[in-house]
N, C-alpha and C positions, 0 to 999 in steps of 0.2 A: 212428323206425320205428313204423309203425301197429300197434296191437294187433290180434291176429287177430279178437277179438269185434267190433271197430269196423268191420271191412270189410263184412260183409253189410248193415248198414243203408244205407250210401250206394249200394250195388249195387241193393238192393231199390228205393230211391227212383228211381234211374235207370230200372230196369225199369218201374216204375209210369208214369213220364213217357213211356216208349215205348209202353206198353200203352193209355194214354188215347186217343191219336190213332187207334188201331185200333178202339176202341169207337165213336168219332165216325164213322169210315168205315163201320162196320156200320149205324149209325143212318141215315146218308145213303143207303147202298145200299137199305135198306128204304123210305125216303121215295121215292127214285127209282123203284124197282119199283112202288110203289103208284100212281104216276102214269103207269104204262104205258110205261116205257122199260127193259125188261130188257136191251137191248143195251148200255146204259150201266151198269147195276147189275151185270151179270155179271163184267166185269173186276175190278170193286171186291171182289166176293165171292172171286174167285180169289186176289187179293192178301191178303185176310183170312185165308185158309187158311194162307198162308205165315207171316203174322204170328202166328197162333195156335200153329203148330208151333214157332216160335222161342220164343214166350212160354212154352210148356210146358217147353221145354229149359232156358230161363234160370230158371224157377221151381224146377225140380228142382235146378239147380246152387246156388241160393241156399239151399235146404233143406239140401243137403249141406254147404255152408260153415258154415251155422249149427249143424249137428250135430256137426261136428268140434271136439274139445276144444282 
């Protein structure tokens, strides 16, 4: 059985691996927008909103896991 303290670390790493593509997508959306194609960058920004909301929820859950004795 896994120790309770060992669980938040891999979850945090999984979360970071999920967050990094979102950061990349944000950079690409900015790059696309700067080149005059908001029709292309707008959908990316909408998807980023969902990713950010999910990331906040996951971050809060990780903090709660780490706070439990």
